[in-house]
VORO-880116 format. One record per residue (C-alpha): x, y, z; residue in one letter. Coordinates in Angstrom, 2 decimals. Layout:
<atoms>
(atom (X Y Z) a)
...
</atoms>
This chain:
<atoms>
(atom (38.27 24.23 -45.27) m)
(atom (40.69 27.01 -46.22) t)
(atom (39.10 30.20 -47.49) a)
(atom (39.77 33.91 -47.81) d)
(atom (36.60 35.65 -46.67) l)
(atom (35.78 39.34 -47.17) l)
(atom (33.08 40.89 -44.95) i)
(atom (31.37 44.21 -45.50) t)
(atom (29.78 45.95 -42.53) g)
(atom (32.12 44.12 -40.17) a)
(atom (31.80 46.75 -37.44) t)
(atom (28.00 46.77 -37.49) g)
(atom (25.38 45.01 -35.35) f)
(atom (25.22 41.88 -37.49) i)
(atom (28.49 42.14 -39.41) g)
(atom (30.59 42.23 -36.24) s)
(atom (29.11 38.86 -35.20) r)
(atom (29.73 37.45 -38.66) v)
(atom (33.35 38.57 -38.46) a)
(atom (33.78 37.09 -34.97) a)
(atom (32.28 33.77 -36.05) a)
(atom (34.48 33.67 -39.16) a)
(atom (37.63 34.29 -37.12) r)
(atom (36.81 31.27 -34.98) r)
(atom (36.78 29.03 -38.05) r)
(atom (40.04 27.09 -38.63) p)
(atom (41.61 27.88 -41.97) g)
(atom (39.47 30.96 -42.64) v)
(atom (41.33 34.20 -43.32) r)
(atom (39.12 37.20 -42.63) v)
(atom (39.30 40.60 -44.26) r)
(atom (36.89 43.49 -43.82) s)
(atom (35.97 46.27 -46.20) l)
(atom (36.60 49.61 -44.52) s)
(atom (35.89 53.16 -45.63) r)
(atom (37.25 54.70 -42.42) r)
(atom (40.47 52.87 -41.53) t)
(atom (43.57 54.89 -42.54) p)
(atom (46.13 52.77 -44.32) g)
(atom (43.76 49.84 -44.78) a)
(atom (45.58 46.91 -46.37) s)
(atom (45.33 43.17 -46.75) r)
(atom (48.27 42.82 -44.38) e)
(atom (46.22 44.43 -41.59) t)
(atom (43.09 42.46 -42.49) g)
(atom (41.25 45.48 -43.89) t)
(atom (40.55 46.42 -47.48) v)
(atom (39.82 50.03 -48.44) p)
(atom (36.50 50.65 -50.13) g)
(atom (33.30 52.67 -49.82) d)
(atom (29.98 51.35 -51.12) l)
(atom (28.83 54.93 -51.62) a)
(atom (31.78 55.52 -53.97) a)
(atom (31.87 52.52 -56.36) p)
(atom (35.20 53.55 -57.87) g)
(atom (36.92 52.79 -54.57) t)
(atom (35.87 49.13 -54.77) l)
(atom (38.20 48.27 -57.63) h)
(atom (40.47 45.44 -56.53) g)
(atom (38.66 44.96 -53.21) a)
(atom (37.83 41.33 -54.00) c)
(atom (41.24 40.28 -55.33) a)
(atom (42.19 36.92 -53.86) g)
(atom (38.82 36.52 -52.10) v)
(atom (37.06 33.16 -52.10) d)
(atom (33.86 34.15 -50.28) v)
(atom (32.18 37.56 -49.95) l)
(atom (29.73 38.06 -47.08) v)
(atom (27.93 41.36 -47.63) h)
(atom (26.43 42.64 -44.37) c)
(atom (26.64 46.38 -44.97) a)
(atom (23.48 48.38 -45.58) s)
(atom (22.16 51.86 -44.95) r)
(atom (18.91 51.87 -42.96) v)
(atom (18.34 55.61 -42.62) s)
(atom (19.08 58.88 -44.39) g)
(atom (17.78 60.55 -47.51) d)
(atom (16.62 58.30 -50.38) p)
(atom (19.60 59.12 -52.62) d)
(atom (22.10 58.15 -49.89) a)
(atom (20.22 54.93 -49.14) v)
(atom (20.05 54.04 -52.83) t)
(atom (23.73 54.81 -53.33) a)
(atom (24.81 52.27 -50.71) v)
(atom (22.16 49.54 -50.80) n)
(atom (21.42 49.39 -54.52) d)
(atom (24.22 50.98 -56.53) l)
(atom (26.95 50.09 -54.05) g)
(atom (25.88 46.45 -53.94) t)
(atom (25.73 46.33 -57.74) a)
(atom (29.30 47.62 -57.97) a)
(atom (30.52 45.26 -55.25) l)
(atom (28.92 42.23 -56.92) v)
(atom (30.38 43.24 -60.28) e)
(atom (33.81 43.47 -58.67) e)
(atom (33.37 40.08 -56.99) a)
(atom (32.39 38.43 -60.27) v)
(atom (35.32 40.07 -62.05) r)
(atom (37.71 38.79 -59.36) a)
(atom (36.37 35.23 -59.55) g)
(atom (34.88 35.10 -56.06) v)
(atom (33.29 31.67 -55.85) r)
(atom (30.48 32.54 -53.43) r)
(atom (28.59 35.73 -52.64) i)
(atom (26.34 35.89 -49.59) v)
(atom (24.09 38.85 -48.78) y)
(atom (22.53 39.31 -45.34) v)
(atom (19.25 40.97 -46.25) s)
(atom (15.91 41.21 -44.43) t)
(atom (12.45 39.65 -44.64) a)
(atom (11.16 43.24 -44.81) a)
(atom (11.58 42.99 -48.59) v)
(atom (8.15 41.31 -48.49) h)
(atom (6.36 44.26 -46.91) g)
(atom (4.02 44.37 -43.92) r)
(atom (2.23 41.01 -44.02) g)
(atom (0.49 39.14 -42.55) p)
(atom (2.79 36.18 -43.19) f)
(atom (1.95 32.92 -41.45) h)
(atom (4.39 30.05 -41.96) g)
(atom (5.51 31.47 -45.33) v)
(atom (8.21 29.45 -47.06) r)
(atom (10.80 30.59 -49.61) p)
(atom (9.20 31.54 -52.90) g)
(atom (5.68 31.85 -51.50) e)
(atom (5.57 35.61 -50.79) a)
(atom (6.07 38.34 -53.39) p)
(atom (8.78 40.96 -53.07) i)
(atom (6.69 43.98 -52.07) a)
(atom (8.75 46.43 -49.97) p)
(atom (7.00 49.50 -48.58) v)
(atom (9.95 51.80 -47.83) s)
(atom (13.02 53.17 -49.57) v)
(atom (15.22 50.95 -47.41) v)
(atom (13.14 47.90 -48.27) g)
(atom (13.11 48.69 -51.98) r)
(atom (16.86 49.26 -52.15) t)
(atom (17.62 46.11 -50.20) r)
(atom (15.34 44.16 -52.54) a)
(atom (17.37 45.64 -55.40) a)
(atom (20.56 44.51 -53.65) a)
(atom (19.12 41.00 -53.38) e)
(atom (18.49 40.95 -57.12) r)
(atom (22.09 41.90 -57.89) h)
(atom (23.32 39.05 -55.69) v)
(atom (20.84 36.47 -56.98) l)
(atom (21.55 37.38 -60.61) d)
(atom (25.22 36.63 -59.90) a)
(atom (24.35 33.20 -58.51) g)
(atom (24.68 34.28 -54.88) g)
(atom (22.96 33.32 -51.64) l)
(atom (20.55 35.70 -49.88) v)
(atom (19.77 35.32 -46.17) l)
(atom (16.61 36.98 -44.83) r)
(atom (16.30 37.28 -41.05) p)
(atom (13.24 39.08 -39.72) h)
(atom (13.59 40.37 -36.13) l)
(atom (17.17 40.24 -34.83) v)
(atom (17.72 40.79 -31.11) h)
(atom (20.70 40.87 -28.75) g)
(atom (23.40 43.24 -27.58) e)
(atom (23.68 46.15 -29.98) g)
(atom (20.04 46.01 -31.13) d)
(atom (18.86 49.58 -31.67) r)
(atom (15.51 48.81 -33.27) w)
(atom (13.52 45.75 -32.16) v)
(atom (13.48 45.88 -28.36) v)
(atom (14.28 49.62 -28.01) p)
(atom (11.34 50.41 -30.30) g)
(atom (9.06 48.16 -28.28) l)
(atom (10.18 49.81 -25.05) v)
(atom (9.54 53.23 -26.59) q)
(atom (6.03 52.09 -27.46) l)
(atom (5.39 50.93 -23.89) l)
(atom (6.69 54.24 -22.54) r)
(atom (4.47 56.24 -24.86) e)
(atom (1.47 54.20 -23.75) l)
(atom (2.55 54.11 -20.08) s)
(atom (1.25 50.55 -20.23) a)
(atom (1.72 47.11 -21.65) t)
(atom (-0.70 45.72 -24.21) i)
(atom (-3.11 42.82 -23.84) t)
(atom (-4.62 40.66 -26.56) g)
(atom (-1.55 40.49 -28.82) c)
(atom (-1.49 37.15 -30.64) t)
(atom (0.88 37.68 -33.57) a)
(atom (3.76 35.30 -34.29) l)
(atom (7.18 36.65 -35.24) q)
(atom (10.28 35.02 -36.71) s)
(atom (13.20 35.98 -34.49) m)
(atom (16.86 35.13 -34.10) i)
(atom (19.53 36.33 -31.72) d)
(atom (22.41 38.15 -33.35) v)
(atom (25.11 35.72 -32.17) e)
(atom (23.34 32.77 -33.78) t)
(atom (22.76 34.79 -36.94) l)
(atom (26.48 35.54 -37.16) g)
(atom (27.38 31.86 -36.85) r)
(atom (24.68 30.86 -39.31) a)
(atom (25.80 33.34 -41.95) a)
(atom (29.37 32.04 -41.84) v)
(atom (28.25 28.41 -41.81) a)
(atom (26.06 28.99 -44.87) a)
(atom (28.82 30.91 -46.63) a)
(atom (31.18 27.95 -46.24) l)
(atom (28.63 25.16 -46.64) s)
(atom (28.89 22.86 -49.68) p)
(atom (25.15 22.14 -49.30) h)
(atom (23.83 25.69 -49.69) h)
(atom (23.64 26.79 -53.28) g)
(atom (22.24 29.94 -54.89) p)
(atom (18.87 31.30 -53.80) g)
(atom (17.14 32.96 -50.86) a)
(atom (16.57 31.56 -47.37) h)
(atom (14.83 32.80 -44.25) y)
(atom (17.11 32.68 -41.23) v)
(atom (15.31 32.52 -37.91) g)
(atom (14.77 30.19 -35.00) h)
(atom (12.46 27.39 -36.21) p)
(atom (9.96 28.24 -33.46) d)
(atom (8.19 31.58 -33.96) p)
(atom (7.88 33.85 -30.92) v)
(atom (4.42 34.94 -29.86) s)
(atom (3.81 38.63 -29.21) a)
(atom (2.68 37.77 -25.70) s)
(atom (5.98 35.96 -24.99) a)
(atom (7.96 38.90 -26.39) l)
(atom (6.00 41.40 -24.29) l)
(atom (6.34 39.26 -21.18) t)
(atom (10.11 39.02 -21.59) a)
(atom (10.48 42.77 -22.14) v)
(atom (8.15 43.73 -19.30) c)
(atom (9.72 41.33 -16.80) e)
(atom (13.39 41.92 -17.67) q)
(atom (13.71 45.38 -19.22) v)
(atom (10.75 47.71 -18.76) e)
(atom (8.00 47.45 -16.12) r)
(atom (4.91 49.43 -17.12) p)
(atom (2.40 49.81 -14.33) g)
(atom (-0.79 49.34 -16.33) a)
(atom (-2.21 47.54 -19.35) s)
(atom (-4.41 48.53 -22.29) v)
(atom (-6.06 46.62 -25.12) d)
(atom (-4.92 46.85 -28.74) v)
(atom (-7.60 49.36 -29.78) a)
(atom (-6.64 51.74 -26.97) t)
(atom (-2.96 51.32 -27.75) a)
(atom (-3.56 52.12 -31.41) r)
(atom (-5.48 55.29 -30.52) a)
(atom (-2.78 56.47 -28.10) r)
(atom (0.02 55.78 -30.60) a)
(atom (-1.75 57.45 -33.53) a)
(atom (0.74 60.32 -33.78) g)
(atom (3.89 58.19 -33.74) s)
(atom (4.79 56.20 -36.89) p)
(atom (7.51 54.25 -35.08) r)
(atom (5.17 53.34 -32.22) a)
(atom (2.53 52.20 -34.72) l)
(atom (5.16 50.14 -36.55) h)
(atom (6.04 48.30 -33.35) h)
(atom (2.39 47.89 -32.46) l)
(atom (2.00 46.21 -35.84) g)
(atom (4.84 43.90 -34.85) m)
(atom (2.68 42.73 -31.96) l)
(atom (-0.56 42.38 -33.90) t)
(atom (0.37 41.09 -37.38) v)
(atom (2.01 37.72 -38.10) d)
(atom (5.49 37.84 -39.64) h)
(atom (6.40 34.17 -39.43) w)
(atom (8.73 32.85 -42.12) f)
(atom (9.41 29.10 -42.09) a)
(atom (12.50 27.57 -43.67) d)
(atom (13.55 24.23 -42.19) d)
(atom (15.71 23.64 -45.25) g)
(atom (18.14 26.35 -44.25) f)
(atom (19.29 24.55 -41.10) w)
(atom (19.45 21.12 -42.76) k)
(atom (23.01 19.90 -43.37) n)
(atom (24.39 23.11 -41.82) l)
(atom (27.16 22.70 -39.23) d)
(atom (25.37 25.25 -37.06) c)
(atom (22.04 25.06 -35.26) s)
(atom (19.77 27.63 -33.57) p)
(atom (20.12 25.66 -30.33) r)
(atom (18.75 27.95 -27.61) e)
(atom (15.24 29.36 -27.71) d)
(atom (14.15 32.98 -27.46) f)
(atom (13.62 32.93 -23.71) t)
(atom (17.19 31.81 -23.09) t)
(atom (18.91 34.14 -25.53) t)
(atom (16.83 37.14 -24.50) f)
(atom (17.65 36.64 -20.82) a)
(atom (21.35 36.77 -21.69) r)
(atom (21.04 40.15 -23.42) s)
(atom (18.49 41.70 -21.02) a)
(atom (21.16 43.36 -18.82) p)
(atom (22.57 45.13 -21.88) w)
(atom (19.09 46.33 -22.87) y)
(atom (18.45 47.65 -19.36) r)
(atom (21.74 49.53 -19.37) s)
(atom (21.30 50.90 -22.88) h)
(atom (17.69 51.98 -22.39) l)
(atom (18.30 53.82 -19.15) t)
(atom (20.45 56.30 -21.10) t)
(atom (17.96 56.93 -23.91) t)
</atoms>
């Protein structure tokens, strides 16, 4: 199909993969919203606009068929986070509706549901109950998109080259403990970032995916033990092991370490077979395969941190 597609966050971890996947699609013309590029123009494939300054978004969606909104702020003071995730998304969606954009897609996060446990949860079964400013503002962004008849995609743990949170945080935990952790049985929904990029574009262009929210992850959840094994064998090699209670006591002074310990001990498994049905994209490779491909990047990145 022929479509003009505008991507926000196109230089980010997820957005860059969405942009790359879109450019591989025949007939798809890709533009990116940019607040940094001097002389941004449709001729160069960039459109000027800053989510933190809603007035700059006027005209950004002119001639756009599909908007894929990947930009978000995940750190900073609450006002700055709110300005981008909540107010910026509201202004962007308003502009898209005004311009007649026929489909709006927002790449959100399953973190809008809070800390869990979630075991095989399907769309509509868990309440929106975020526990942080980032989670609350992204939930607000979802509402703006859904109220406009858009499609919300909720991955949980996203891994691969460029990941600065999932595996790096787990490695930091192991380093703080000077050990790996035994007895971790939690199940996590995971997806590699390349597959997520392809899936977001496929859903954005799919005639079978209407308004609403979907979880986007590999159909098979990853056990905490499999995640730890992959990290310990291919990225970080701690010389000892401790049980969960000991790990929790040692990590007591580090909120980030405790967060990642929770990732290993509390189920966050979101099931949504309906997302992949009738989509011209599949998750294909499992976690073991995709993680092995990105392990060299993790080793290189984490030796410098």
